[in-house]
Each structure stands twice: as structure tokens, then as C-alpha cells.
KEKE-3310 file (N, C-alpha, C; in steps of 0.2 Angstrom, whole numbers, plus 5000, padded with zeros to 4 digits):
npx = (4724:4735:4744:4736:4735:4750:4752:4743:4752:4764:4759:4757:4768:4778:4779:4773:4776:4758:4749:4758:4768:4763:4776:4781:4781:4795:4795:4806:4807:4801:4800:4802:4789:4787:4778:4761:4757:4768:4770:4763:4757:4766:4754:4749:4751:4739:4740:4735:4742:4753:4762:4762:4770:4779:4782:4784:4796:4803:4818:4820:4818:4808:4798:4783:4766:4753:4743:4733:4717:4713:4709:4719:4731:4741:4752:4753:4746:4734:4718:4707:4689:4683:4669:4668:4678:4672:4661:4667:4669:4660:4655:4662:4662:4651:4642:4633:4637:4639:4646:4637:4630:4620:4604:4598:4601:4604:4611:4614:4599:4595:4605:4604:4594:4592:4602:4596:4587:4597:4600:4590:4581:4571:4557:4555:4544:4549:4554:4543:4534:4538:4547:4555:4569:4584:4599:4679:4682:4695:4691:4690:4681:4662:4652:4639:4631:4634:4633:4619:4615:4618:4614:4599:4603:4604:4598:4582:4576:4592:4602:4608:4625:4629:4637:4634:4638:4655:4664:4674:4687:4686:4680:4672:4654:4635:4628:4612:4601:4604:4604:4590:4587:4594:4585:4573:4577:4580:4566:4560:4564:4564:4576:4587:4591:4609:4614:4630:4637:4650:4656:4649:4644:4660:4661:4651:4652:4641:4629:4616:4616:4624:4618:4605:4604:4600:4587:4580:4577:4572:4560:4555:4552:4557:4567:4577:4593:4606:4619:4626:4643:4651:4664:4672:4662:4663:4677:4681:4688:4695:4683:4670:4658:4642:4629:4617:4603:4586:4574:4560:4539:4531:4525:4525:4534:4544:4546:4547:4557:4568:4569:4575:4588:4591:4593:4605:4615:4617:4622:4633:4639:4635:4633:4633:4645:4648:4652:4660:4645:4638:4645:4643:4628:4627:4634:4623:4610:4612:4610:4620:4633:4630:4629:4644:4651:4646:4647:4663:4663:4661:4672:4682:4678:4682:4694:4698:4695:4706:4717:4717:4714:4728:4737:4731:4734:4749:4753:4750:4759:4769:4768:4763:4761:4746:4729:4721:4711:4703:4706:4700:4687:4684:4678:4677:4686:4697:4708:4705:4716:4721:4733:4744:4750:4764:4767:4763:4771:4783:4786:4782:4796:4806:4805:4796:4783:4771:4756:4739:4741:4731:4730:4722:4724:4727:4718:4721:4730:4741:4748:4755:4769:4772:4766:4771:4782:4775:4768:4780:4782:4773:4774:4786:4783:4772:4779:4790:4780:4775:4790)
npy = (4863:4858:4864:4862:4847:4847:4856:4848:4836:4843:4849:4839:4833:4847:4858:4876:4894:4902:4906:4909:4911:4898:4885:4882:4894:4900:4902:4901:4881:4881:4867:4849:4837:4823:4807:4806:4794:4789:4784:4772:4758:4747:4729:4715:4700:4686:4672:4660:4664:4669:4659:4650:4658:4656:4641:4643:4648:4638:4629:4615:4600:4589:4594:4599:4601:4603:4614:4617:4623:4619:4607:4594:4588:4573:4577:4590:4602:4612:4611:4606:4604:4592:4594:4609:4616:4611:4620:4634:4632:4629:4643:4656:4652:4657:4667:4677:4682:4695:4706:4714:4722:4711:4707:4709:4714:4705:4695:4683:4677:4662:4656:4656:4651:4639:4634:4635:4627:4613:4613:4611:4602:4596:4596:4601:4612:4625:4628:4628:4636:4645:4652:4658:4669:4674:4679:4598:4592:4581:4566:4563:4561:4565:4573:4573:4571:4579:4592:4593:4595:4607:4615:4615:4622:4634:4652:4652:4653:4655:4660:4649:4643:4631:4619:4612:4598:4589:4595:4609:4613:4597:4586:4578:4574:4576:4560:4554:4552:4558:4572:4572:4572:4582:4596:4591:4599:4612:4615:4612:4623:4635:4637:4646:4641:4644:4638:4634:4630:4623:4613:4602:4585:4582:4573:4561:4558:4564:4578:4579:4568:4574:4585:4583:4585:4599:4599:4592:4600:4612:4603:4602:4615:4625:4639:4645:4652:4650:4648:4644:4640:4638:4635:4626:4615:4615:4619:4632:4642:4655:4662:4667:4662:4661:4661:4665:4658:4660:4656:4660:4658:4664:4668:4682:4690:4684:4690:4704:4701:4700:4712:4720:4713:4717:4730:4731:4723:4735:4742:4736:4731:4734:4730:4708:4699:4690:4680:4668:4663:4662:4651:4640:4640:4635:4622:4617:4616:4609:4592:4582:4591:4592:4579:4574:4582:4579:4566:4569:4576:4563:4556:4565:4565:4550:4547:4558:4550:4539:4545:4545:4533:4530:4535:4532:4518:4518:4523:4514:4503:4510:4508:4516:4523:4524:4526:4524:4523:4533:4542:4537:4537:4549:4563:4569:4585:4586:4586:4582:4580:4583:4588:4600:4612:4610:4599:4600:4612:4607:4598:4606:4610:4602:4592:4597:4597:4605:4610:4618:4629:4623:4612:4603:4594:4594:4583:4585:4587:4576:4565:4552:4555:4562:4554:4543:4550:4562:4552:4546:4557:4560:4549:4551:4561:4560:4552:4558:4564:4553:4550)
npz = (4973:4974:4984:4993:4997:5000:5010:5021:5022:5028:5038:5047:5055:5056:5067:5070:5077:5081:5074:5062:5045:5035:5032:5021:5013:5018:5032:5048:5054:5071:5079:5079:5079:5085:5073:5074:5076:5081:5094:5097:5108:5113:5109:5117:5115:5118:5127:5116:5106:5108:5112:5100:5092:5097:5096:5081:5081:5086:5084:5083:5072:5078:5081:5087:5085:5094:5096:5089:5081:5070:5058:5049:5037:5036:5032:5038:5036:5028:5023:5012:5009:4998:4993:4995:4984:4972:4973:4976:4962:4953:4958:4953:4940:4936:4926:4932:4945:4955:4966:4973:4989:5000:5001:5012:5028:5036:5029:5016:5011:5007:5011:5022:5023:5020:5031:5043:5040:5041:5053:5061:5055:5041:5044:5053:5067:5071:5061:5049:5054:5053:5065:5069:5068:5059:5059:5153:5162:5175:5177:5164:5158:5154:5164:5171:5184:5190:5181:5182:5194:5196:5188:5193:5205:5204:5200:5193:5177:5171:5158:5150:5144:5132:5124:5107:5104:5101:5110:5117:5127:5131:5124:5129:5127:5130:5134:5123:5130:5142:5138:5138:5147:5151:5148:5154:5165:5161:5154:5169:5178:5169:5161:5150:5135:5130:5114:5108:5093:5084:5081:5070:5065:5065:5075:5076:5060:5056:5054:5055:5067:5076:5076:5086:5099:5098:5090:5100:5108:5105:5101:5114:5119:5126:5130:5118:5108:5096:5090:5077:5067:5053:5049:5054:5050:5034:5031:5031:5040:5039:5035:5040:5041:5048:5059:5068:5078:5081:5090:5092:5099:5090:5072:5074:5085:5080:5069:5073:5082:5071:5065:5076:5076:5063:5065:5073:5064:5054:5060:5066:5056:5045:5032:5028:5024:5011:4998:5007:5014:5000:4996:5006:5003:4991:4990:5001:4994:4983:4976:4972:4976:4992:4994:4992:5001:5013:5013:5014:5026:5035:5032:5036:5051:5053:5051:5060:5073:5069:5071:5085:5090:5084:5093:5108:5104:5103:5112:5123:5117:5120:5136:5143:5159:5166:5164:5149:5141:5139:5126:5117:5120:5123:5112:5092:5088:5098:5113:5131:5142:5155:5161:5171:5171:5175:5168:5154:5152:5154:5141:5132:5134:5134:5127:5112:5112:5109:5120:5124:5140:5146:5144:5135:5121:5103:5091:5079:5076:5074:5068:5056:5057:5070:5079:5088:5091:5102:5111:5116:5125:5132:5139:5146:5152:5163:5171:5177:5183:5194:5201)
capx = (4723:4744:4745:4732:4741:4758:4751:4745:4758:4771:4759:4758:4776:4780:4772:4778:4770:4753:4745:4763:4767:4768:4783:4783:4783:4800:4797:4808:4803:4804:4802:4799:4785:4786:4773:4754:4755:4773:4773:4758:4759:4767:4748:4751:4747:4736:4744:4738:4746:4761:4767:4761:4776:4786:4783:4787:4801:4808:4822:4820:4814:4804:4791:4775:4759:4744:4736:4728:4710:4708:4711:4726:4731:4742:4757:4749:4744:4730:4715:4700:4684:4682:4662:4670:4681:4667:4654:4667:4671:4654:4653:4667:4658:4644:4645:4629:4639:4639:4647:4631:4628:4617:4597:4595:4607:4604:4613:4610:4593:4596:4611:4600:4590:4596:4606:4589:4584:4602:4604:4584:4578:4565:4549:4555:4539:4550:4556:4538:4527:4543:4546:4563:4573:4588:4607:4677:4683:4700:4688:4690:4672:4655:4649:4631:4625:4638:4632:4612:4617:4619:4606:4594:4605:4605:4592:4575:4579:4598:4605:4613:4627:4630:4638:4631:4645:4661:4664:4680:4691:4684:4679:4666:4649:4631:4622:4608:4599:4608:4599:4582:4585:4595:4578:4569:4580:4577:4560:4558:4567:4559:4581:4588:4598:4613:4617:4636:4636:4655:4660:4645:4650:4666:4661:4649:4651:4635:4626:4610:4614:4627:4614:4600:4602:4596:4577:4576:4576:4567:4552:4552:4549:4563:4570:4585:4597:4609:4624:4632:4648:4651:4671:4672:4662:4665:4682:4682:4689:4696:4678:4669:4653:4642:4622:4612:4594:4584:4567:4552:4532:4524:4528:4524:4535:4551:4548:4549:4567:4570:4569:4582:4594:4595:4598:4611:4619:4620:4625:4640:4643:4632:4633:4636:4649:4645:4658:4659:4637:4636:4647:4638:4623:4629:4633:4619:4604:4613:4611:4625:4636:4630:4631:4651:4651:4644:4654:4671:4662:4662:4681:4685:4674:4685:4702:4702:4694:4709:4719:4715:4717:4734:4740:4730:4740:4755:4753:4751:4764:4779:4768:4764:4754:4738:4721:4719:4704:4697:4709:4696:4679:4682:4674:4680:4695:4701:4707:4707:4725:4722:4743:4746:4755:4774:4769:4764:4779:4791:4782:4785:4801:4813:4802:4794:4778:4766:4746:4738:4739:4724:4728:4720:4728:4720:4719:4721:4739:4743:4750:4760:4775:4776:4762:4777:4786:4770:4768:4783:4786:4769:4777:4790:4777:4768:4784:4792:4775:4776:4793)
capy = (4858:4852:4865:4856:4839:4849:4859:4840:4831:4844:4849:4832:4833:4852:4866:4881:4897:4903:4913:4909:4909:4892:4882:4884:4901:4904:4902:4893:4876:4881:4862:4844:4833:4814:4807:4806:4786:4786:4781:4767:4754:4738:4727:4709:4695:4683:4665:4654:4669:4669:4651:4650:4662:4651:4634:4644:4650:4632:4625:4608:4596:4587:4598:4595:4608:4600:4618:4619:4622:4616:4603:4597:4584:4571:4582:4596:4608:4614:4606:4609:4596:4593:4599:4616:4615:4610:4628:4633:4633:4633:4653:4655:4648:4660:4673:4684:4684:4700:4709:4719:4720:4708:4710:4713:4719:4698:4693:4678:4674:4653:4655:4658:4647:4632:4631:4634:4613:4608:4613:4611:4597:4598:4593:4607:4616:4627:4630:4628:4638:4653:4656:4659:4675:4670:4679:4598:4588:4580:4561:4564:4559:4570:4572:4576:4572:4586:4596:4592:4597:4611:4621:4614:4624:4642:4654:4649:4658:4660:4660:4644:4639:4623:4616:4605:4592:4590:4599:4613:4606:4591:4580:4575:4576:4570:4556:4556:4552:4566:4578:4573:4575:4591:4598:4593:4602:4616:4614:4612:4628:4640:4643:4651:4640:4646:4633:4633:4624:4622:4605:4597:4583:4580:4565:4555:4558:4564:4583:4577:4567:4580:4590:4580:4590:4606:4598:4589:4609:4613:4601:4602:4620:4627:4646:4646:4654:4644:4652:4641:4643:4634:4636:4617:4608:4618:4620:4638:4644:4661:4666:4670:4659:4657:4658:4665:4656:4663:4655:4662:4655:4664:4674:4690:4688:4682:4698:4711:4700:4700:4719:4722:4710:4719:4735:4727:4720:4738:4747:4732:4728:4739:4722:4703:4696:4688:4673:4660:4661:4658:4641:4636:4639:4630:4615:4613:4617:4606:4587:4581:4593:4589:4572:4576:4586:4574:4560:4574:4575:4557:4555:4570:4560:4543:4553:4559:4542:4532:4547:4544:4524:4529:4538:4527:4512:4520:4525:4506:4500:4511:4504:4522:4523:4525:4523:4529:4523:4541:4547:4535:4537:4557:4562:4577:4588:4588:4578:4585:4578:4587:4589:4599:4618:4611:4594:4606:4619:4600:4594:4612:4615:4595:4587:4601:4596:4607:4607:4623:4627:4621:4603:4601:4593:4596:4578:4586:4589:4570:4562:4548:4556:4564:4553:4541:4555:4562:4546:4548:4562:4558:4544:4555:4569:4556:4548:4562:4567:4551:4552)
capz = (4976:4976:4988:5002:4998:5002:5017:5024:5022:5031:5044:5055:5055:5059:5072:5070:5079:5079:5066:5056:5040:5032:5034:5013:5011:5024:5039:5051:5060:5078:5084:5075:5084:5081:5071:5081:5078:5084:5099:5097:5114:5110:5111:5119:5113:5120:5127:5113:5100:5109:5112:5092:5090:5099:5091:5072:5081:5089:5078:5083:5068:5081:5087:5088:5086:5095:5096:5082:5079:5060:5051:5047:5034:5036:5032:5044:5026:5024:5018:5007:5005:4989:4991:4994:4978:4968:4977:4973:4956:4951:4959:4948:4933:4935:4923:4937:4950:4956:4971:4978:4996:5003:4999:5021:5030:5043:5024:5009:5011:5003:5015:5029:5023:5020:5036:5050:5038:5040:5061:5063:5051:5036:5048:5060:5066:5071:5052:5043:5057:5053:5071:5070:5067:5061:5058:5160:5167:5177:5178:5155:5156:5156:5172:5170:5189:5193:5176:5181:5201:5196:5186:5197:5208:5202:5200:5187:5169:5170:5153:5152:5139:5132:5116:5106:5100:5100:5117:5114:5124:5136:5118:5131:5128:5136:5128:5122:5139:5144:5132:5135:5157:5153:5142:5156:5170:5158:5158:5176:5180:5164:5162:5142:5133:5124:5111:5104:5087:5080:5077:5065:5060:5068:5082:5072:5054:5051:5055:5058:5074:5079:5080:5089:5105:5095:5088:5106:5113:5101:5104:5122:5119:5127:5124:5116:5105:5092:5086:5072:5063:5047:5050:5053:5044:5028:5029:5028:5045:5036:5027:5044:5041:5054:5056:5073:5076:5089:5088:5097:5100:5085:5069:5074:5088:5076:5061:5078:5083:5066:5063:5079:5072:5056:5067:5076:5059:5052:5064:5067:5049:5038:5027:5029:5022:5006:4998:5010:5013:4996:4994:5010:4999:4983:4994:5006:4988:4977:4980:4971:4982:4999:4995:4994:5008:5019:5013:5016:5035:5038:5031:5044:5058:5055:5050:5068:5076:5067:5075:5093:5092:5083:5098:5113:5104:5105:5123:5126:5116:5127:5139:5148:5166:5166:5159:5144:5137:5138:5120:5113:5122:5122:5102:5091:5086:5106:5119:5137:5144:5164:5162:5173:5169:5174:5162:5149:5150:5153:5136:5127:5135:5134:5119:5108:5110:5111:5119:5125:5145:5149:5143:5128:5116:5097:5090:5070:5079:5077:5060:5055:5059:5076:5084:5091:5098:5107:5115:5123:5127:5137:5144:5150:5158:5168:5173:5177:5189:5198:5204)
cpx = (4731:4743:4742:4736:4747:4755:4749:4747:4765:4768:4757:4763:4780:4773:4774:4771:4764:4751:4752:4765:4769:4772:4785:4785:4788:4799:4800:4804:4804:4805:4799:4793:4786:4777:4766:4755:4762:4775:4767:4760:4757:4757:4752:4745:4747:4740:4742:4742:4753:4766:4764:4768:4781:4785:4785:4794:4808:4811:4819:4814:4807:4798:4785:4768:4753:4743:4733:4724:4706:4712:4712:4727:4736:4752:4758:4749:4738:4723:4705:4695:4683:4676:4666:4673:4677:4663:4659:4668:4662:4652:4656:4663:4650:4644:4638:4632:4642:4642:4643:4632:4623:4609:4597:4602:4608:4608:4612:4605:4594:4599:4609:4595:4588:4600:4600:4588:4589:4600:4594:4579:4572:4558:4548:4549:4543:4551:4548:4533:4533:4542:4553:4566:4580:4594:4610:4686:4692:4698:4685:4683:4665:4652:4643:4626:4630:4634:4624:4609:4616:4615:4601:4597:4606:4600:4587:4580:4585:4598:4612:4618:4630:4633:4636:4632:4650:4665:4672:4681:4691:4683:4675:4660:4643:4629:4615:4599:4598:4604:4593:4582:4587:4588:4572:4571:4578:4571:4559:4558:4567:4570:4582:4595:4602:4617:4622:4636:4644:4656:4652:4646:4656:4665:4658:4648:4645:4629:4622:4611:4620:4622:4606:4599:4597:4588:4576:4575:4574:4561:4551:4553:4552:4564:4577:4587:4601:4613:4628:4638:4649:4660:4672:4673:4664:4672:4685:4683:4689:4689:4671:4660:4650:4634:4619:4604:4589:4575:4563:4544:4529:4528:4529:4529:4544:4553:4550:4559:4569:4573:4574:4588:4595:4596:4602:4617:4622:4622:4634:4645:4640:4630:4636:4641:4647:4648:4659:4649:4635:4636:4644:4632:4625:4628:4627:4611:4606:4615:4618:4632:4635:4631:4638:4649:4647:4647:4663:4672:4664:4667:4683:4684:4679:4691:4703:4701:4700:4714:4721:4717:4724:4736:4738:4733:4746:4757:4754:4756:4771:4773:4769:4758:4752:4734:4722:4713:4701:4699:4703:4687:4676:4681:4678:4688:4700:4702:4710:4712:4723:4728:4740:4748:4761:4773:4767:4770:4784:4789:4785:4794:4807:4807:4799:4790:4773:4756:4746:4741:4739:4726:4726:4725:4723:4723:4722:4730:4744:4743:4754:4767:4776:4773:4766:4780:4780:4769:4775:4785:4780:4769:4782:4790:4774:4773:4788:4788:4776:4781:4795)
cpy = (4853:4856:4864:4853:4842:4851:4852:4837:4836:4847:4843:4831:4840:4858:4872:4888:4898:4908:4913:4909:4900:4890:4884:4889:4905:4901:4897:4889:4877:4875:4856:4840:4826:4814:4805:4797:4782:4779:4778:4760:4749:4733:4720:4703:4688:4675:4659:4659:4669:4661:4648:4654:4658:4644:4637:4647:4644:4629:4617:4605:4591:4589:4597:4598:4603:4607:4619:4617:4622:4612:4601:4591:4579:4575:4590:4602:4607:4611:4607:4605:4599:4596:4605:4617:4614:4619:4632:4638:4635:4641:4655:4658:4654:4666:4681:4684:4688:4701:4716:4718:4715:4712:4714:4710:4711:4693:4687:4674:4664:4649:4651:4649:4639:4629:4631:4624:4611:4608:4610:4602:4601:4600:4598:4611:4625:4632:4635:4632:4646:4656:4658:4665:4673:4676:4675:4593:4584:4569:4560:4556:4564:4571:4575:4576:4579:4592:4598:4596:4606:4621:4619:4621:4630:4645:4653:4657:4661:4658:4658:4642:4634:4622:4609:4600:4595:4595:4602:4616:4599:4585:4576:4578:4572:4567:4559:4558:4558:4570:4578:4577:4582:4596:4599:4595:4610:4621:4619:4621:4635:4643:4643:4645:4643:4641:4637:4628:4627:4617:4599:4593:4579:4573:4561:4553:4563:4569:4582:4572:4570:4583:4587:4585:4598:4607:4595:4594:4612:4612:4602:4608:4626:4631:4644:4652:4649:4646:4646:4644:4635:4634:4630:4614:4609:4618:4628:4644:4653:4666:4668:4664:4657:4662:4659:4663:4656:4661:4659:4659:4659:4668:4680:4690:4689:4689:4700:4710:4703:4707:4721:4721:4715:4729:4736:4728:4729:4741:4743:4733:4733:4732:4713:4701:4693:4677:4667:4661:4659:4653:4637:4633:4636:4623:4613:4615:4611:4599:4584:4585:4592:4584:4573:4578:4581:4566:4566:4574:4569:4555:4558:4564:4556:4545:4554:4556:4541:4540:4546:4538:4527:4530:4533:4522:4513:4522:4519:4504:4501:4509:4514:4522:4525:4521:4526:4529:4529:4545:4543:4537:4546:4557:4569:4579:4587:4584:4582:4581:4577:4585:4595:4605:4616:4605:4597:4608:4611:4597:4599:4610:4608:4593:4592:4599:4602:4608:4617:4624:4626:4612:4602:4598:4591:4589:4579:4590:4584:4566:4556:4549:4557:4559:4549:4545:4558:4557:4546:4552:4562:4553:4547:4558:4569:4552:4555:4566:4563:4550:4556)
cpz = (4978:4983:4997:5002:5001:5009:5021:5025:5028:5037:5053:5057:5060:5064:5074:5075:5077:5075:5061:5050:5039:5030:5023:5013:5016:5028:5042:5056:5068:5081:5081:5080:5080:5079:5075:5083:5081:5090:5105:5104:5113:5114:5114:5118:5118:5123:5121:5106:5102:5110:5103:5087:5093:5097:5086:5076:5083:5085:5078:5078:5073:5082:5082:5090:5086:5098:5095:5085:5075:5059:5046:5041:5038:5035:5035:5038:5030:5023:5017:5005:4999:4989:4989:4989:4973:4967:4973:4964:4951:4955:4954:4941:4933:4934:4927:4942:4950:4963:4975:4985:4996:5002:5006:5024:5036:5036:5019:5015:5009:5008:5025:5032:5024:5026:5044:5048:5039:5049:5063:5060:5049:5042:5053:5061:5068:5062:5049:5048:5057:5058:5072:5067:5067:5059:5063:5161:5171:5177:5169:5154:5158:5162:5173:5176:5191:5188:5181:5185:5200:5194:5189:5203:5208:5200:5195:5181:5169:5163:5155:5145:5139:5126:5115:5106:5101:5105:5115:5124:5128:5131:5125:5133:5132:5129:5125:5124:5139:5145:5136:5144:5157:5151:5148:5164:5166:5159:5166:5180:5177:5162:5155:5143:5129:5120:5106:5099:5084:5074:5074:5064:5063:5072:5078:5069:5051:5054:5057:5066:5076:5082:5082:5095:5102:5093:5094:5109:5110:5101:5110:5125:5124:5126:5124:5110:5100:5088:5084:5070:5058:5045:5049:5049:5037:5023:5031:5033:5043:5035:5033:5044:5047:5053:5064:5071:5080:5088:5094:5095:5094:5078:5068:5076:5082:5072:5066:5077:5078:5063:5069:5077:5068:5058:5071:5071:5057:5054:5066:5063:5043:5033:5030:5025:5014:5003:5002:5012:5006:4994:5002:5007:4995:4986:4996:4999:4982:4983:4977:4977:4989:4999:4995:4998:5014:5016:5015:5024:5036:5038:5035:5049:5060:5057:5058:5072:5076:5071:5081:5090:5089:5092:5104:5109:5105:5109:5128:5125:5120:5132:5147:5154:5163:5163:5154:5137:5136:5130:5115:5113:5124:5112:5098:5089:5093:5113:5126:5140:5152:5165:5166:5169:5171:5167:5156:5149:5148:5145:5129:5127:5132:5128:5113:5104:5114:5111:5121:5133:5147:5149:5139:5122:5107:5093:5080:5069:5076:5069:5062:5056:5067:5083:5089:5095:5102:5112:5121:5126:5133:5141:5150:5156:5163:5171:5178:5184:5194:5203:5211)
residu = (MET:ASP:ASP:LEU:HIS:GLU:THR:ILE:ALA:ILE:ASP:TYR:ARG:PHE:ARG:GLY:LEU:SER:GLY:ALA:PRO:HIS:PRO:LYS:HIS:GLY:THR:GLU:VAL:GLN:GLU:LYS:VAL:ALA:HIS:PRO:LEU:ALA:ASN:VAL:PRO:GLU:GLY:LYS:LEU:GLY:SER:LEU:ASN:ALA:LEU:GLN:ALA:LEU:PHE:LYS:ASN:ASP:ALA:ARG:PRO:HIS:LYS:ALA:ASP:LEU:MET:CYS:GLY:VAL:TYR:GLN:THR:GLN:GLU:GLY:ASN:PRO:TYR:VAL:LEU:LEU:SER:VAL:LYS:LEU:ALA:ARG:GLN:MET:LEU:PHE:ASP:ASP:GLN:GLU:TRP:GLU:HIS:GLU:TYR:PRO:ALA:SER:HIS:LEU:GLY:GLU:ALA:PRO:PHE:ARG:ASP:MET:SER:ALA:ARG:LEU:LEU:PHE:GLY:GLU:THR:SER:GLN:THR:ILE:ARG:GLY:LYS:ARG:GLN:ALA:THR:ILE:PHE:PRO:SER:ILE:HIS:ALA:PHE:ASP:PHE:ASN:GLY:LEU:ASN:GLU:SER:LEU:THR:ARG:ILE:PRO:PRO:GLN:SER:ILE:VAL:VAL:LEU:GLN:VAL:CYS:GLY:ASN:ASN:PRO:THR:GLY:CYS:ASP:PRO:SER:ALA:GLU:GLU:TRP:GLN:ARG:LEU:ALA:GLN:THR:PHE:GLN:ALA:LYS:GLN:HIS:PHE:ALA:PHE:LEU:ASP:LEU:SER:TYR:PRO:GLY:PHE:VAL:SER:GLY:SER:VAL:ALA:GLU:ASP:CYS:ALA:PRO:ILE:ARG:LEU:ILE:ALA:GLU:ALA:GLY:THR:PRO:PHE:LEU:LEU:ALA:ALA:THR:TYR:GLY:LYS:ALA:PHE:GLY:LEU:TYR:GLY:GLU:ARG:VAL:GLY:HIS:LEU:CYS:VAL:PRO:LEU:PRO:THR:ALA:GLN:ALA:ALA:ALA:ARG:ALA:GLU:GLN:GLN:MET:LYS:LEU:LEU:ALA:ARG:GLU:GLU:THR:GLY:ALA:GLN:PRO:ARG:PHE:GLY:ALA:ARG:LEU:VAL:ALA:ASN:ILE:LEU:GLY:ASN:PRO:ARG:LEU:ARG:MET:VAL:TRP:GLU:GLU:ASP:LEU:ARG:GLY:LEU:ALA:GLN:ASP:LEU:ALA:GLY:ARG:ARG:GLU:ALA:LEU:LYS:ARG:GLU:LEU:LEU:LYS:GLN:ASN:VAL:PRO:GLY:ASP:TRP:SER:PHE:VAL:THR:SER:GLN:ALA:GLY:MET:PHE:LEU:TYR:THR:SER:PHE:ASP:LEU:GLU:GLN:VAL:LYS:TYR:LEU:ARG:GLU:GLU:HIS:ALA:VAL:TYR:LEU:GLN:ASP:THR:GLY:ARG:LEU:SER:ILE:ALA:GLY:LEU:ASN:ALA:ARG:ASN:THR:ALA:HIS:VAL:ALA:GLU:SER:ILE:GLY:LYS:ALA:VAL:GLY:ARG:GLN:ARG:HIS)
# end
């Protein structure tokens, strides 16, 4: 066996003549070959990754990271929800906790059940009837008429992706009445809705309120898929906790779809990760922890709203030209500034204020230390363009 190990170790570095004795036995090596992975081509980072690297290497002390997609403290540090800390400790204290594969390829059953109840509501017929398989704009406001008109023009039975709340990057959501009208258009045109839920609770502070469009679409009978992530609402960004809900007209159809998803999950991952799902299930299944989590979310939403207010107040205080009411009329983690690429580059290069190239500003990157500097820099960028 030792000879075999030595052979493997040598052969990838040396190429001898065909049929020649192994180098170990004294044959002179004819040619030295590079490691088979030595010439792997360099991968090109996406624009956001490149900007994050640029920010990291920026030595200016007043630099501001307004690109981040995660909630941060006023000091710019990661924030762990109290409810998550408590649920995590419960899990660590559980002497029966094991590391086996999940019982289903679709992931933790308690997590999927409680997640569906959270998203659709306890009284939803979609849940009770077991009819689900589980696994813009420069005007700074939601252009409902433009969207609705587009939905009437596209071919019938189109698949349309809609964010449920806290739109990324615009911060602009339809009103309750506009969601009603959108549901009517979907019905009339027989469109299929693909709902993306990433920021429940970040707009109103209430998951039930932010998820109301899901229940509306479900009750209207519109066919849809719901892809939900809990990275934001539970602060579990690195745990990749998500839930795909596929409501169907009958329990039989749901069972068939679930079997197909089991096959897909088996091919792609083999088994779903359990740790993050267990944390979410512990929180949703424990009345005390759920109450703490709901309070956590209210606090996050209020804090983000407060940071918006602080930015608008500073912009007005510094007499920055323009109507800045949209700073607080938009909601959630992001602010869509409509700054063009030239303005974004100016902010970055001259003032160390980093936005994404699209002009998206992360409210979570604002804090008491940098808001005045950000407002002053925006004022200079706006004034520069006017001249």
C-alpha cells in the first residue's frame, strides 16, 4: 500500500516513457509537468464583489458602506436577534439533538409546516386542505399603472415574478388596493405568479401584514409559487434557510408535485441542511420565543425607519437641492436614489461613499457616525450635476 501511495504522489508530477519502469526504480525522469490545476484561469468577480474588495482596501477613515445587504448595528457590526440566541441555546442544550440526515429530502418537516402557517395564515385553506407541496423607477414611487398595463399586454399565462414586500432595490411596494387589482389582472389574463419573499417584517414590523399579498393571491385562486428566505427575518444569512411553497388545486396534485421535488432535491443536494431550519422551527413553535422574535422584527423595522428619517433630516438641514420625501415614503432595507453611474462613481471616488452602480443605497449601512457625511456627499454629487 505504501508503494501505491508513493506512485500516486509521483505520477502527477512526472511523465516517463510509455512502458518505462517507475521513477522509484531508478529510471531518469524525462520531463517535468506542471500541476494539473496550476493553470486554472482567474475567475472574474461580479461587480458587487469587486466593489466590496475596493471598499475593504479604501484607507479613508470616513468611508461608508451603503452596499451591504444585511442588517447591521449602529457600529456597523453583525446583529444576532435575541430570539435566535435563545433558540440556538435551546438546541445546544438538547441532549437528544443528532446530526442524522433529515427524514425527508425536502428538509425538516416541523420547519416546513410552521413556515407555511406563518406565510399563509393559520386559517388558510391552502394549509388546511393540504393543497401545497413545500420545499423601479426614476419617479421614486411604485408605478402601478405602468405595471398593470404591462401585465395586460404580455401573452396570457405568462410567468410573472413579483416581490411580496420590501422591494429590492426600489423600496417601493404596491398598496393593499393595488394588490387587489393586480390579482384581478392575473385572473383575467391567467398569469402564473412567482412570488419572492425576502424581507417579511422589514416594512411594517409585522410579518402578517407584510405577507398579506400572499394570502390575497392564494384566496383569489391565482396559480403561484412562493419562494421565501429567512436569512433576513431571522438574521440567518449564512445558514441559507428557505422554503419553496407550491399550492395546487388538490391534495393529490400536491402529493405528485412533492414527489417530483424530492427527486430534484435528491439529485441536487442529497439532503437539506438542518441547523438553520431547526432554529426557525424552535422560534416559530415556541410561543415565548415567537413573541421575542416578533418584537425583534418590530425593533428592526423601527430602526430602519429611523435611519431613513435621519438621512432625510440631514439632507434638508444641508439644503441639498431636490425633493427628498421619497427617502421615507420608500420602505425596507433599500433606498432607490436614481443616481446615475457618474454620480455613483463620484461619491465613491471623491467621498468614499459606496453605493451599488445601480444607485441602490442600503439603509442598513447608515449610522449616527456617517449619516451627515453621506448627506453632504450626496449634496455635492447633486450640485455637481446641476452645474
